[in-house]
C-alpha positions as CSV (number, residue, x, y, z in Angstrom):
1,M,-55.8,7.7,61.0
2,P,-54.8,5.6,58.0
3,Q,-53.1,2.3,58.9
4,I,-50.3,0.6,57.2
5,F,-50.2,-3.2,56.8
6,M,-46.9,-4.3,55.4
7,N,-46.0,-7.9,54.4
8,H,-42.5,-9.0,55.1
9,T,-40.3,-9.0,52.0
10,S,-38.0,-11.9,50.9
11,S,-34.3,-11.2,50.8
12,A,-34.4,-11.6,47.0
13,T,-37.0,-8.8,46.7
14,S,-35.2,-6.5,49.2
15,S,-32.1,-6.5,46.9
16,I,-34.1,-4.8,44.1
17,N,-33.3,-1.1,43.9
18,K,-36.3,0.3,42.1
19,K,-39.4,0.8,44.2
20,I,-42.9,1.0,42.7
21,A,-46.1,2.0,44.3
22,I,-49.3,0.8,42.7
23,F,-52.7,2.4,43.4
24,Y,-55.8,0.2,43.3
25,P,-58.6,1.1,45.8
26,N,-60.8,-2.0,46.2
27,F,-60.9,-5.6,45.1
28,G,-64.6,-6.4,44.6
29,G,-64.4,-8.8,41.7
30,G,-64.2,-7.8,38.0
31,G,-61.9,-7.3,35.0
32,A,-60.2,-4.2,36.3
33,E,-58.9,-6.1,39.3
34,S,-57.4,-8.6,37.0
35,V,-55.4,-5.8,35.3
36,C,-54.0,-4.8,38.7
37,L,-53.1,-8.3,39.8
38,W,-51.5,-9.3,36.5
39,M,-49.6,-6.0,36.6
40,L,-48.1,-7.1,39.9
41,E,-47.4,-10.5,38.4
42,A,-45.5,-8.8,35.5
43,L,-43.3,-6.7,37.7
44,K,-42.8,-8.8,40.9
45,T,-39.4,-10.3,40.0
46,K,-37.8,-7.1,38.9
47,Y,-39.0,-4.5,41.4
48,D,-39.9,-3.8,45.0
49,L,-43.7,-3.5,44.9
50,T,-46.1,-1.8,47.3
51,L,-49.9,-1.9,46.7
52,F,-51.9,1.1,48.1
53,T,-55.5,0.1,48.7
54,F,-58.5,0.6,51.0
55,S,-58.0,-2.4,53.2
56,D,-55.7,-5.5,53.6
57,I,-56.2,-8.1,50.9
58,D,-56.2,-11.9,50.8
59,I,-53.7,-12.6,48.1
60,H,-54.3,-16.4,48.1
61,K,-58.1,-15.8,47.4
62,L,-57.3,-13.4,44.6
63,N,-54.9,-15.9,43.1
64,S,-57.7,-18.4,43.1
65,M,-60.1,-16.0,41.4
66,Y,-57.7,-14.5,38.7
67,A,-55.1,-17.3,38.1
68,T,-52.2,-15.2,39.3
69,Q,-49.3,-16.7,41.4
70,L,-48.6,-13.9,43.7
71,D,-46.8,-14.5,47.0
72,P,-47.7,-12.3,50.0
73,K,-43.9,-12.0,50.6
74,E,-43.5,-10.4,47.2
75,I,-46.0,-7.6,47.7
76,K,-46.1,-5.0,50.4
77,V,-49.6,-3.7,51.2
78,R,-50.3,-0.2,52.5
79,A,-53.9,0.0,53.5
80,L,-55.9,3.2,54.2
81,F,-58.2,1.4,56.7
82,P,-57.4,-1.2,59.4
83,K,-58.8,-4.7,58.8
84,S,-61.1,-4.3,61.8
85,L,-63.0,-1.5,59.9
86,G,-63.1,-3.4,56.6
87,G,-66.7,-4.4,56.8
88,F,-67.9,-1.0,57.9
89,T,-66.0,0.9,55.3
90,E,-67.2,-1.5,52.6
91,F,-70.8,-0.9,53.7
92,L,-70.3,2.8,53.4
93,R,-68.7,2.5,49.9
94,A,-71.3,0.2,48.6
95,N,-74.3,2.3,49.8
96,S,-73.1,5.8,49.3
97,P,-71.5,7.1,46.1
98,Q,-70.5,10.2,48.0
99,M,-68.6,8.1,50.6
100,R,-67.1,6.0,47.9
101,M,-65.7,9.0,46.1
102,L,-64.5,10.5,49.4
103,F,-62.6,7.3,50.1
104,F,-61.0,7.4,46.6
105,H,-59.6,10.8,47.4
106,L,-58.5,9.9,50.9
107,L,-56.5,7.1,49.4
108,I,-55.0,9.4,46.8
109,R,-54.0,11.8,49.7
110,F,-52.5,8.8,51.5
111,I,-50.4,7.6,48.6
112,K,-49.3,11.2,47.9
113,K,-47.9,11.3,51.5
114,Y,-45.5,8.5,50.6
115,C,-45.1,8.9,46.8
116,H,-41.6,10.4,47.0
117,E,-40.4,7.2,48.7
118,Y,-40.9,5.4,45.3
119,D,-39.1,5.5,42.0
120,L,-42.4,5.2,40.2
121,V,-46.1,5.5,41.0
122,I,-48.7,3.6,38.9
123,S,-52.4,4.0,39.0
124,A,-54.0,0.7,38.0
125,Y,-57.3,2.5,38.6
126,N,-57.8,5.1,35.9
127,A,-56.5,8.6,35.3
128,T,-55.2,9.9,38.7
129,D,-52.9,12.5,40.2
130,L,-50.7,10.5,42.6
131,G,-48.3,13.3,43.5
132,K,-45.6,12.8,41.0
133,W,-45.1,11.8,37.4
134,G,-46.0,8.3,36.7
135,I,-48.0,5.8,34.7
136,Q,-51.8,5.4,34.7
137,Y,-53.8,2.5,33.3
138,I,-57.2,3.8,32.2
139,H,-60.2,1.5,32.1
140,W,-62.7,4.3,31.6
141,T,-62.6,8.1,31.7
142,G,-64.2,10.5,34.2
143,V,-64.0,8.0,37.1
144,I,-61.8,10.0,39.5
145,D,-60.6,12.9,37.3
146,E,-64.0,14.5,36.8
147,T,-65.3,14.4,40.4
148,N,-66.5,17.4,42.4
149,K,-64.0,20.1,43.4
150,I,-64.7,19.4,47.0
151,Y,-63.4,15.9,46.7
152,K,-60.4,17.1,44.8
153,K,-59.5,19.5,47.6
154,V,-59.3,16.4,49.9
155,S,-56.6,14.9,47.7
156,S,-55.1,18.2,46.3
157,F,-55.9,16.6,42.9
158,S,-54.2,18.4,40.0
159,D,-55.6,17.9,36.5
160,E,-52.4,19.0,35.0
161,K,-50.3,16.4,36.9
162,M,-52.9,13.8,35.9
163,K,-52.6,14.8,32.3
164,S,-48.8,14.7,32.4
165,N,-48.7,11.0,33.3
166,I,-47.9,8.3,30.8
167,S,-51.3,7.0,29.9
168,I,-52.2,3.4,28.9
169,C,-55.7,2.5,27.8
170,N,-57.5,-0.8,27.8
171,S,-58.9,-0.3,24.2
172,D,-58.8,2.0,21.2
173,F,-62.4,3.0,22.2
174,V,-61.2,4.4,25.5
175,A,-58.1,5.9,24.0
176,Q,-60.2,7.9,21.5
177,R,-62.5,9.1,24.3
178,L,-59.4,10.2,26.4
179,K,-58.2,12.1,23.3
180,Q,-61.5,13.8,22.9
181,M,-61.9,14.8,26.5
182,Y,-58.4,15.9,27.4
183,D,-56.4,15.9,24.1
184,M,-54.2,13.3,25.8
185,D,-52.2,10.7,23.9
186,S,-52.0,7.1,25.1
187,Q,-51.0,3.7,24.1
188,V,-53.3,0.7,24.2
189,I,-52.4,-2.5,26.1
190,Y,-55.3,-4.9,26.1
191,P,-56.1,-6.4,29.5
192,P,-54.7,-9.8,30.5
193,V,-56.8,-12.8,29.3
194,V,-55.8,-16.2,30.6
195,T,-55.0,-18.6,27.7
196,E,-55.3,-22.0,29.3
197,F,-58.8,-23.3,28.5
198,P,-59.6,-27.0,28.0
199,E,-59.8,-27.9,24.3
200,I,-63.3,-29.3,23.9
201,P,-64.4,-30.1,20.3
202,W,-67.4,-27.9,19.2
203,E,-69.6,-31.0,18.8
204,E,-69.0,-31.9,22.4
205,K,-69.8,-28.5,23.8
206,E,-73.2,-27.8,25.3
207,N,-75.9,-25.8,23.5
208,A,-75.5,-23.2,26.2
209,F,-74.8,-19.5,26.6
210,I,-72.6,-18.1,29.3
211,C,-72.9,-14.7,30.9
212,S,-70.1,-13.7,33.3
213,G,-69.3,-10.6,35.3
214,R,-70.6,-8.9,38.4
215,L,-74.3,-9.7,39.2
216,T,-75.3,-6.1,39.3
217,K,-78.0,-4.0,37.6
218,A,-75.4,-2.2,35.5
219,K,-74.4,-5.6,33.9
220,Q,-78.1,-6.4,33.3
221,P,-77.9,-10.2,33.5
222,H,-81.7,-10.2,33.7
223,Q,-81.8,-9.0,30.1
224,V,-79.6,-11.9,29.2
225,I,-82.1,-14.3,30.8
226,E,-85.0,-12.7,28.8
227,I,-83.0,-12.9,25.5
228,V,-82.3,-16.6,25.9
229,R,-85.9,-17.2,27.0
230,Q,-87.1,-15.7,23.7
231,V,-84.5,-17.7,21.7
232,R,-85.9,-20.9,23.3
233,E,-89.4,-19.8,22.3
234,K,-88.1,-19.8,18.7
235,G,-87.5,-23.5,19.0
236,F,-83.8,-23.6,20.1
237,D,-83.1,-25.9,23.1
238,V,-80.4,-23.8,24.7
239,K,-79.3,-23.3,28.4
240,L,-77.8,-20.4,30.2
241,Y,-75.0,-20.3,32.8
242,L,-74.6,-17.2,34.9
243,T,-71.2,-16.8,36.6
244,G,-69.9,-13.9,38.6
245,G,-69.3,-12.1,41.9
246,G,-71.9,-10.7,44.2
247,G,-71.2,-7.1,43.3
248,G,-71.1,-5.9,47.0
249,A,-73.7,-4.8,49.4
250,Y,-75.3,-2.3,47.0
251,A,-76.4,-5.1,44.7
252,W,-78.5,-7.0,47.3
253,G,-81.8,-5.6,46.1
254,Y,-81.1,-6.4,42.5
255,Q,-79.8,-9.8,43.4
256,R,-83.1,-10.7,45.0
257,F,-84.9,-9.7,41.8
258,L,-82.4,-11.7,39.7
259,R,-82.6,-14.8,41.9
260,K,-86.4,-14.7,41.4
261,K,-86.0,-14.7,37.6
262,I,-83.5,-17.5,37.9
263,E,-85.9,-19.6,40.0
264,E,-88.7,-19.0,37.5
265,N,-86.5,-20.4,34.8
266,A,-84.6,-23.0,36.8
267,S,-85.0,-25.8,34.2
268,W,-82.5,-24.0,31.9
269,V,-80.8,-21.3,33.9
270,T,-78.0,-22.1,36.3
271,L,-76.3,-19.6,38.6
272,Y,-72.7,-20.0,39.8
273,Q,-71.4,-17.4,42.2
274,N,-67.8,-16.6,43.3
275,L,-66.2,-19.5,41.5
276,S,-62.5,-20.1,41.6
277,F,-60.9,-19.4,38.3
278,Q,-60.4,-23.1,37.6
279,D,-64.1,-23.9,38.2
280,Y,-65.1,-20.9,36.1
281,V,-63.0,-22.1,33.2
282,K,-64.7,-25.5,33.3
283,V,-68.1,-23.9,33.0
284,L,-66.9,-21.5,30.3
285,A,-65.2,-24.2,28.2
286,K,-68.3,-26.3,27.8
287,C,-70.4,-23.4,26.3
288,K,-70.9,-22.9,22.6
289,Y,-72.0,-19.3,23.0
290,G,-71.6,-16.2,25.1
291,L,-73.9,-13.3,25.7
292,H,-73.0,-9.9,27.2
293,F,-75.7,-7.1,27.3
294,K,-73.7,-4.1,28.7
295,Q,-71.5,-1.9,26.5
296,E,-68.0,-2.2,27.9
297,P,-64.8,-0.1,27.7
298,F,-63.1,-3.5,26.9
299,G,-64.7,-6.6,28.5
300,I,-62.4,-9.2,29.8
301,S,-65.1,-11.8,30.2
302,I,-65.9,-11.4,26.5
303,A,-62.3,-12.0,25.6
304,E,-62.3,-15.1,27.8
305,M,-65.4,-16.4,25.9
306,L,-63.4,-15.9,22.6
307,K,-60.3,-17.6,24.0
308,A,-62.4,-20.6,25.2
309,G,-63.9,-21.1,21.8
310,A,-67.4,-19.7,22.5
311,I,-69.2,-17.3,20.0
312,P,-69.9,-14.1,21.9
313,F,-72.9,-11.9,21.1
314,V,-72.3,-8.3,22.3
315,K,-73.5,-4.7,22.0
316,D,-72.7,-2.9,18.8
317,K,-70.8,0.0,20.5
318,G,-67.9,-0.1,22.9
319,G,-64.5,-1.7,23.4
320,Q,-65.9,-5.2,23.0
321,I,-66.0,-4.7,19.2
322,E,-62.2,-4.8,19.3
323,I,-62.4,-8.3,20.8
324,V,-65.0,-9.8,18.5
325,G,-63.8,-7.9,15.4
326,A,-65.8,-5.3,13.6
327,E,-66.3,-7.6,10.6
328,N,-68.4,-9.9,12.6
329,Q,-71.7,-8.0,12.3
330,D,-73.7,-11.1,12.9
331,L,-72.7,-10.9,16.6
332,F,-73.6,-7.3,17.3
333,F,-77.0,-6.0,18.6
334,K,-78.4,-2.7,19.6
335,N,-81.2,-3.9,21.9
336,R,-82.9,-7.0,23.2
337,P,-85.1,-7.7,20.2
338,E,-82.2,-7.4,17.9
339,A,-80.1,-9.7,20.1
340,V,-82.8,-12.4,19.7
341,E,-82.9,-11.8,16.0
342,R,-79.1,-12.1,15.5
343,I,-78.8,-15.2,17.7
344,V,-81.7,-17.0,15.9
345,A,-80.3,-16.1,12.5
346,L,-76.8,-17.5,13.3
347,L,-78.0,-20.6,15.0
348,S,-80.2,-21.3,12.0
349,N,-77.3,-21.0,9.5
350,S,-74.7,-23.7,10.1
351,E,-72.6,-22.6,7.2
352,R,-72.4,-19.0,8.5
353,L,-71.8,-20.2,12.0
354,Q,-68.8,-22.3,10.9
355,A,-67.4,-19.2,9.1
356,V,-67.7,-17.0,12.1
357,R,-66.0,-19.6,14.3
358,G,-63.1,-19.6,11.8
359,V,-62.7,-15.8,12.0
360,L,-62.9,-15.8,15.8
361,E,-60.2,-18.5,16.0
362,E,-57.8,-16.1,14.3
363,R,-58.4,-13.4,16.8
364,K,-57.4,-15.5,19.9
365,S,-53.7,-14.6,19.7
366,I,-54.5,-10.9,20.2
367,F,-55.3,-11.4,23.9
368,S,-53.2,-13.2,26.6
369,T,-51.6,-12.7,30.0
370,T,-48.1,-13.1,28.4
371,R,-48.7,-10.3,26.0
372,F,-50.1,-8.1,28.7
373,M,-47.2,-8.7,31.1
374,T,-44.6,-8.2,28.3
375,E,-46.1,-4.9,27.3
376,I,-46.5,-3.6,30.9
377,D,-42.9,-4.6,31.7
378,R,-41.7,-2.7,28.5
379,A,-43.8,0.4,29.5
380,V,-42.1,0.5,32.9
381,Q,-38.6,0.0,31.5
382,E,-39.3,2.9,29.0
383,F,-40.4,5.1,31.9
384,F,-37.1,4.5,33.8
385,E,-35.1,5.0,30.6
386,K,-36.7,8.4,30.2
387,Q,-35.6,9.4,33.6
388,T,-31.9,8.7,32.9
């Protein structure tokens, strides 16, 4: 049977009338988790918040990873599984897509059981039917909403209820996809990007690339290693820093492969795993360049590169274009050979490099945690105004 772990609430919080339930299944490291945590940060002083998730969380550890300042007393947690089963259920989720999807729908059924105790339900994990009209923040489409009918029976998932929710997307790219798939309108609120990076002059930064994110095959950090290796072969003395989380049990096989590649190039590749946010910022701030091989719905790590003053090279399709700016064609690539070509061309042209830096500097104000929190708070206020 599902278990409920509830943190005690301070007297200040208990005086708040409006109760909000927030759905987010699993905190495994990544940009989507940042959205959920900063959503809690945005709403914690105004509302009584309850997080529905797979298993109990370590808020202090998450604060360290995402630069939030959440207090366990401010957030209730209702967990589907008891802490004693956390390791076992994580193993099942990581190694079986079928079990992972089953757990998603078990958690949906769980929150539906209690949804009417809350004034608002929010999915911080994509388009979801949570039992009543609410708000959904969509990182990507077809994650839960397009699953097998058998799973949907587990949660009594209603596409119509999902479509009736107020939808928020993380990029115009995803908003357009949502419109094409379901003819659903949405607003865009860019994910939170922490603004406090050390101001290191360009001349004092290292001739280094940073690649951050989960160390999984989907993110393809091995491709980044190969690109930088070929750039070095063209005569550029550049280094590479890889930072990110482990990606869960399912990534073990890939990580062995990745570690071998890192060891083979240890003179210029350095791996940092599971850094605190403060330590991650120190690494990021000293890099002149960023490199991200995967097409993203948005790409928080790319926005962090931009905010830290690095020049990010990214795929030519996806939400990451909205971060870098469509006018910066020098920074986009289709494949590995083109990535090498674009990097070598820009690094060889100091005048063009300076111009790109100037354009990217102007884009920094688009992304921040303050802007995200303000817009999330406004969306929730507007929801309650529509109810009156």
